N, C-alpha and C positions, 0 to 999 in steps of 0.2 A: 327620283330614281328610273324615270321612264327616257333620257338622254345619256344615260350613262349607256357605256357597249354591256352589251349581252350576250350569256353564250347559252346552246341548248343543252336539256336535261331530257334525255328518255325515260319514259315510264311504260309500266307495263299496262297495254290498254284498258284491263281490267281495274285498274287502278285512276287512270285516267276518267274512265267514263262513272267510278262515281263521283269523283272531284265534277266533271261537268255536271248532274244532280244536286251538288251544292251551290253549285254555281247559279242555277235557274232561281233559287229558292233566295240567293244570300245577295249582297249590292255588290256583287263584282261583274265585269262586263267581260268578263273570259277565263279560264281555266289557267292561263299566265299569269292574268291577277292575282287570281287567286292563290298559287303556288308563291307566286314573288312576296304576299301577303304573309302567310303562314309560316314559309322558312324566314320570314325576316323575322316574326317576332319569336320565332325558337331561337335563332341566333343570340339574337338579342336579351331575350331572359339566360341564354348560357353565358353571354359576357356579364353579365348581372351577377348572376351565382358566381362564377370565378373569381370578382372582387370579393371576399368575405368579409375586409374588415375597409373601412376610410383609411386615410391616412395617418388623422389624427389618432384612431384605436391601434392603427399597425404599430407608430411611435410608442403609446401607450407599453402596447407589451413586448415590445422589444425593451422599452425601461423597466420593465418588472421582470424580465429574463434577465436581464443585465442584473439589477440589484441583487436577484437570489444567484445569479455566479455563472450563469447557464451560458451568456453572453459576454464576450472582451470589451 
């Protein structure tokens, strides 16, 4: 991720200070590294939640709905 172009995100000082404290006790070298990791995990989690069914499961659901007359 370090070689990709980056954009700045502004945080309230109070939040930044809290993150600085966490960085001191965690294996992160900076607030930026910590925030990038945490936000990356949140986005990854949301992407996984968006995909509720595998392709195979989706095909089976569509087949069942078609068999029941809900889909053409």
